[in-house]
C-alpha positions as CSV (number, residue, x, y, z in Angstrom):
1,D,48.0,101.7,76.9
2,G,45.6,101.5,79.9
3,Q,46.9,98.0,80.9
4,S,48.7,96.9,84.2
5,R,51.9,95.1,83.3
6,C,54.5,93.0,85.0
7,L,57.5,95.2,85.9
8,L,60.0,92.6,84.8
9,C,58.7,90.9,81.6
10,G,56.0,93.3,80.6
11,A,53.2,90.8,80.5
12,S,49.7,92.4,80.8
13,F,47.5,91.8,83.8
14,G,44.5,93.5,82.3
15,P,43.0,97.0,82.9
16,Q,44.4,99.3,85.5
17,G,43.6,98.6,89.1
18,V,45.3,95.2,89.5
19,T,47.5,95.4,92.5
20,A,50.1,92.8,91.5
21,V,53.4,94.1,90.1
22,L,55.0,90.8,89.0
23,C,53.5,87.9,87.1
24,V,53.6,84.3,88.4
25,Q,56.8,83.4,86.4
26,C,58.7,86.4,87.6
27,R,57.6,85.9,91.2
28,N,59.4,82.5,91.2
29,V,62.7,84.0,90.1
30,D,65.6,83.7,92.6
31,F,67.3,87.1,92.4
32,Q,70.4,85.9,94.2
33,K,71.3,83.8,91.2
34,K,73.2,85.1,88.3
35,P,71.3,86.3,85.2
36,A,72.0,83.1,83.2
37,E,70.6,81.0,86.1
38,R,67.5,83.2,86.5
39,E,66.8,82.9,82.8
40,E,67.0,79.1,83.0
41,T,64.7,79.1,86.1
42,V,62.1,81.2,84.3
43,S,62.1,78.8,81.3
44,V,61.7,75.8,83.6
45,E,58.8,77.4,85.4
46,Q,57.1,78.2,82.1
47,R,57.3,74.5,81.2
48,R,56.0,73.3,84.5
49,Q,52.9,75.4,85.1
50,P,50.3,77.3,83.1
51,V,50.0,81.1,83.2
52,V,47.3,82.1,85.7
53,S,46.1,85.6,84.7
54,S,43.3,87.5,83.1
55,S,42.1,86.7,79.6
56,S,44.3,89.4,78.1
57,H,47.5,88.1,79.6
58,V,50.3,87.7,77.0
59,P,52.8,85.0,78.0
60,A,56.4,86.1,78.2
61,T,58.8,84.3,75.9
62,R,62.1,85.9,77.1
63,T,63.5,87.6,80.2
64,I,63.5,91.4,79.7
65,P,65.7,93.7,81.8
66,P,63.9,95.6,84.6
67,V,62.2,98.8,83.5
68,N,61.4,101.8,85.7
69,A,58.1,101.6,87.5
70,P,55.4,104.2,86.8
71,A,55.4,107.2,89.1
72,N,52.0,106.3,90.6
73,N,52.9,102.7,91.2
74,P,56.2,102.6,93.2
75,T,58.2,99.3,93.4
76,P,58.6,97.8,96.9
77,Q,62.2,97.9,97.9
78,R,63.9,94.5,98.1
79,P,66.9,94.1,100.5
80,P,70.2,93.8,98.7
81,P,71.6,90.3,98.5
82,E,74.5,89.4,100.7
83,R,77.9,89.6,98.9
84,T,80.0,86.5,98.9
85,E,83.8,86.1,98.5
86,E,83.4,85.0,94.9
87,D,81.2,88.0,94.0
88,N,84.0,90.6,93.7
89,D,83.4,91.7,90.2
90,Y,82.7,95.3,91.2
91,D,85.0,98.2,90.4
92,S,86.4,99.9,93.5
93,D,89.5,101.8,94.5
94,D,89.3,100.7,98.2
95,A,90.8,97.2,98.3
96,T,90.3,95.4,95.0
97,T,92.5,97.5,92.7
98,L,95.2,99.0,94.9
99,G,97.1,95.7,95.5
100,C,98.8,94.0,98.4
101,L,102.1,94.5,100.1
102,E,104.2,91.7,101.7
103,F,106.9,92.7,104.3
104,S,108.4,91.7,107.6
105,L,109.5,93.7,110.7
106,L,112.1,92.8,113.3
107,Y,113.2,95.0,116.3
108,D,116.7,94.2,117.5
109,Q,116.6,95.4,121.1
110,E,120.3,95.1,121.8
111,N,121.3,97.3,118.9
112,H,118.2,99.5,119.0
113,A,117.5,98.8,115.3
114,L,114.2,98.3,113.5
115,H,114.7,96.0,110.4
116,C,112.1,96.5,107.7
117,C,112.3,93.9,104.9
118,I,110.1,94.9,102.0
119,I,109.5,91.7,100.1
120,R,107.0,92.2,97.3
121,A,103.7,93.7,96.1
122,K,101.0,92.0,94.1
123,G,98.3,93.3,91.8
124,L,99.2,97.0,92.1
125,K,96.9,99.5,90.4
126,P,98.1,100.5,86.9
127,M,99.2,104.2,87.0
128,D,100.9,104.7,83.6
129,S,99.4,104.8,80.1
130,N,100.9,101.5,79.3
131,G,98.8,99.8,81.9
132,L,101.8,99.3,84.3
133,A,103.6,101.2,87.0
134,D,107.1,102.1,88.3
135,P,106.6,101.3,92.0
136,Y,108.7,102.0,95.1
137,V,108.0,101.8,98.8
138,K,108.6,104.7,101.3
139,L,108.7,104.2,105.1
140,H,107.9,106.9,107.6
141,L,107.9,106.8,111.4
142,L,104.9,108.6,113.0
143,P,104.7,110.9,114.7
144,G,107.7,112.7,113.2
145,A,107.7,115.3,110.5
146,S,111.4,115.3,109.8
147,K,112.6,114.1,106.4
148,S,115.3,112.1,108.3
149,N,112.5,109.7,109.4
150,K,111.9,108.6,105.8
151,L,113.5,105.7,104.0
152,R,112.6,104.3,100.6
153,T,113.3,101.3,98.4
154,K,114.7,101.4,94.9
155,T,112.2,101.9,92.0
156,L,111.3,98.9,89.9
157,K,110.2,99.7,86.3
158,T,107.1,98.6,84.4
159,T,105.6,96.1,86.7
160,L,102.4,95.6,88.8
161,N,104.0,92.7,90.8
162,P,107.4,94.1,92.0
163,V,109.8,92.0,94.1
164,W,112.2,94.1,96.1
165,N,113.6,91.8,98.9
166,E,115.2,95.0,100.3
167,T,115.9,95.6,104.0
168,L,115.7,99.2,105.3
169,I,116.9,99.8,108.9
170,Y,116.0,102.5,111.4
171,H,118.9,102.9,113.8
172,G,118.7,104.3,117.3
173,I,115.1,103.3,118.0
174,T,114.5,103.0,121.7
175,D,112.1,100.7,123.6
176,D,110.0,103.7,124.5
177,E,109.6,104.8,120.9
178,M,108.6,101.2,120.0
179,S,105.7,101.6,122.4
180,R,104.3,104.8,120.9
181,K,105.5,105.0,117.3
182,T,103.7,103.8,114.1
183,L,105.3,102.8,110.9
184,R,103.7,104.0,107.7
185,L,104.4,102.1,104.5
186,S,103.3,103.8,101.3
187,V,103.6,102.6,97.7
188,S,103.9,105.1,94.9
189,D,104.5,105.3,91.2
190,E,107.6,107.2,90.1
191,D,107.2,109.7,87.3
192,K,110.2,111.3,85.8
193,F,108.3,114.1,84.1
194,G,105.8,114.9,86.8
195,H,104.8,114.3,90.3
196,N,105.1,110.8,91.8
197,E,101.6,109.3,92.2
198,F,100.4,107.7,95.4
199,I,99.0,104.2,95.1
200,G,98.2,103.1,98.6
201,E,99.5,102.7,102.1
202,T,99.3,100.6,105.3
203,R,100.3,101.3,108.9
204,V,101.7,99.2,111.7
205,A,101.7,100.2,115.4
206,L,105.2,99.1,116.6
207,K,103.9,98.2,120.0
208,K,102.4,95.1,118.3
209,L,105.9,93.7,117.7
210,K,107.7,91.4,120.1
211,F,111.3,92.3,120.7
212,N,113.8,90.2,118.8
213,E,111.0,88.3,117.0
214,K,110.4,88.6,113.2
215,K,106.8,89.2,112.2
216,N,105.5,88.8,108.7
217,F,102.8,90.9,107.1
218,N,100.7,90.5,103.9
219,V,98.1,93.3,103.8
220,C,95.9,95.0,101.3
221,L,96.8,98.6,100.5
222,E,94.3,101.3,101.5
223,R,93.8,104.8,100.0
224,V,93.4,106.6,103.3
225,I,94.1,105.5,106.8
226,P,92.0,107.5,109.3
227,V,93.9,109.2,112.1
228,K,93.1,108.5,115.7
229,K,91.4,111.8,116.3
230,A,88.0,112.5,114.8
231,V,88.3,115.8,113.1
232,G,86.7,117.5,110.1
233,G,86.6,120.6,108.0
234,Q,89.7,122.8,108.3
235,A,91.0,120.6,111.2
236,R,91.1,117.5,109.0
237,G,94.5,115.9,109.0
238,M,95.8,117.9,111.9
239,A,95.8,115.1,114.5
240,L,99.3,113.7,113.6
241,Y,100.6,117.3,113.1
242,E,99.6,118.1,116.7
243,D,101.5,115.0,117.9
244,D,104.5,116.2,116.0
245,V,104.4,119.6,117.6
246,N,103.9,118.2,121.1
247,E,106.7,115.8,120.7
248,G,109.0,118.4,119.2
249,D,108.7,121.0,122.0
250,D,112.4,120.8,122.7
251,G,113.4,121.4,119.1
252,E,113.2,119.7,115.8
253,E,114.9,116.3,115.5
254,R,117.6,116.3,112.9
255,G,118.8,112.7,113.1
256,R,120.7,110.6,115.6
257,I,124.3,109.8,116.6
258,L,125.8,106.8,118.3
259,I,128.5,107.8,120.9
260,S,130.7,105.6,123.1
261,L,132.2,106.8,126.3
262,T,135.0,105.1,128.3
263,Y,137.1,106.5,131.2
264,N,140.5,104.9,131.2
265,S,141.6,104.9,134.8
266,E,145.2,103.8,134.1
267,Q,145.9,106.6,131.7
268,S,143.4,109.1,133.3
269,R,141.9,109.8,130.0
270,L,138.3,110.1,128.7
271,M,137.8,108.2,125.4
272,V,135.0,109.5,123.2
273,G,134.0,107.4,120.2
274,V,132.0,108.7,117.3
275,V,130.6,105.5,115.8
276,R,127.9,106.6,113.3
277,C,124.9,108.8,112.5
278,A,121.5,107.8,111.3
279,H,118.7,109.6,109.4
280,L,120.4,113.0,109.2
281,A,118.5,115.9,107.8
282,A,119.3,116.6,104.2
283,M,121.0,120.0,103.8
284,D,122.0,120.0,100.1
285,S,119.8,120.4,97.0
286,N,120.6,116.8,96.0
287,G,118.7,115.4,99.0
288,Y,121.8,114.5,100.9
289,S,124.5,116.0,103.2
290,D,128.2,115.9,103.5
291,P,128.4,115.4,107.3
292,F,131.2,115.5,109.8
293,V,131.1,115.6,113.6
294,K,132.8,118.0,116.0
295,V,133.5,117.1,119.7
296,C,134.4,119.6,122.3
297,L,135.0,119.1,126.0
298,K,134.5,122.4,127.9
299,P,135.1,124.6,129.8
300,D,138.7,125.6,130.2
301,M,140.3,122.9,128.0
302,G,141.8,125.1,125.3
303,K,142.3,124.1,121.7
304,K,143.2,120.5,122.6
305,A,139.5,120.1,123.6
306,K,138.3,120.4,120.0
307,N,138.3,117.5,117.6
308,K,136.4,116.6,114.4
309,T,135.9,113.6,112.3
310,Q,136.5,113.1,108.6
311,I,133.9,114.3,106.1
312,K,131.6,111.7,104.6
313,K,130.3,112.6,101.2
314,K,126.7,112.5,100.0
315,T,125.1,110.4,102.8
316,L,122.5,110.7,105.6
317,N,123.7,107.6,107.4
318,P,127.5,108.0,107.7
319,E,129.8,105.6,109.6
320,F,132.8,107.3,111.2
321,N,134.3,104.8,113.8
322,E,136.7,107.5,115.1
323,E,137.9,107.9,118.7
324,F,139.2,111.0,120.5
325,S,140.8,111.1,124.0
326,Y,141.1,113.8,126.7
327,E,143.6,113.8,129.5
328,I,141.6,114.6,132.6
329,K,141.2,113.5,136.2
330,H,138.1,111.5,137.0
331,G,137.0,113.9,139.7
332,E,137.0,116.8,137.2
333,L,134.6,115.1,134.8
334,A,131.6,116.1,136.9
335,K,132.4,119.8,136.1
336,K,132.7,119.3,132.4
337,T,130.3,119.3,129.5
338,L,130.8,117.3,126.2
339,D,129.4,119.2,123.2
340,I,128.7,117.0,120.1
341,S,127.6,118.7,116.9
342,V,127.0,117.4,113.3
343,W,127.7,119.7,110.4
344,D,127.2,119.7,106.6
345,Y,130.4,120.6,104.8
346,D,130.0,123.2,102.1
347,M,133.1,124.1,100.0
348,G,133.8,127.9,99.7
349,K,131.1,128.9,102.2
350,S,130.1,128.4,105.8
351,N,129.1,124.9,106.9
352,D,125.5,124.2,107.7
353,F,124.6,123.1,111.2
354,I,122.6,119.9,111.2
355,G,122.1,119.2,114.9
356,G,123.8,118.6,118.2
357,C,123.5,117.4,121.8
358,Q,125.3,117.9,125.1
359,L,126.5,115.3,127.6
360,G,127.2,116.3,131.2
361,I,125.8,116.7,134.7
362,Q,123.6,119.6,133.5
363,A,122.1,117.5,130.7
364,K,118.7,115.7,130.7
365,G,117.4,112.3,129.8
366,E,119.6,110.0,127.9
367,C,122.5,112.5,127.7
368,L,122.6,112.7,131.5
369,K,122.2,109.0,132.0
370,H,125.0,108.2,129.5
371,W,127.4,110.7,131.3
372,Y,126.5,109.3,134.7
373,E,127.1,105.7,133.7
374,C,130.5,106.6,132.3
375,L,131.5,108.3,135.6
376,K,130.2,105.3,137.6
377,N,131.7,102.5,135.5
378,K,135.4,103.1,135.0
379,D,137.2,101.2,132.2
380,K,133.8,100.1,130.7
381,K,132.9,101.2,127.2
382,I,129.3,102.4,127.1
383,E,127.5,103.1,123.8
384,R,124.2,105.1,123.5
385,W,122.2,106.7,120.8
386,H,121.4,110.4,121.1
387,V,118.9,112.6,119.4
388,L,120.3,115.6,117.4
389,L,118.4,118.8,117.8
390,N,118.7,122.1,116.0
391,D,117.2,124.4,118.7
392,N,120.5,125.6,120.2
393,T,122.8,126.5,117.3
394,A,124.4,129.4,119.3
395,Q,126.3,127.1,121.7
396,F,127.9,125.1,118.9
397,E,130.7,127.0,117.1
398,D,131.7,126.2,113.5
């Protein structure tokens, strides 16, 4: 209409050419206040002072929402107001709607066990059409691609504030692994008729834990945790995979086994105890295995050198607590090798090899150390966890 007007209230300044963009009342508005407070401020200012403008100025009687500025008269940009803790009324998937997870971690150094107590979650994001979710928590040790590294809680139905109070235990965790492993805790929504939906996750570097001291956590879930290597494009997400490959050069880890060795000097017998297995690979379609353990002392020991445990049905964490003995002179042990293999029992067909390890003078790492300590310490029972690998199936006979 040929008039210059205030960008906020629309009041006229007069003919074009006036450089001002806001009238006197609008210039006094505190934009960091909420709309109701701004409206009140404007009305107070109107009562206090007269309008100073050209003769054609029309006083504003109400606050009008901002309108777009004309193309030939751009609006100077105002810096955004700082956000306070109370001003969280925005909609975001980052931290406000995913929820929080409360849990505690304890590393039992003597028993090489990591206790993960999943306590509760609060304010989870609704995932179902009824505005609720069926949440569960899954744990995963990184790096490590094997399914045997994963543990999960039970599923709680129709709730956004689940309380589990459930303790999941990783057995056979060494001090070295505590210094380089990371625990990933992810919360998902279970869906019977489709894919389970991911809600959010958090990660804890285990080196932050003090041995034998319980540490409590209460953290906000995040959608994506960036990996330590900055990669993009087709290489995105490969950083942890590369760690898995580098760590698994000697074969894929298929679980762990706790073995005890004792040399009885009075009876001249080697006592081999199969205590338990942990986090075995699932070999059956139901997500479990039917494991048993075979122990063989070789060479030149004949049939009496072969022993096997009972079969434990539908489990990835079997407890055996069985012991086998071999009559042998102490001096001959240096020439022997103890083969330990874990199998999945299948009725009517050949059993599936899960993984194995060898103890003896020719072994490496923990297997060699365990054998050496047994030879050195007669009549002393020595227990150690060993990693089961599947890279040498040929040397283990079913």
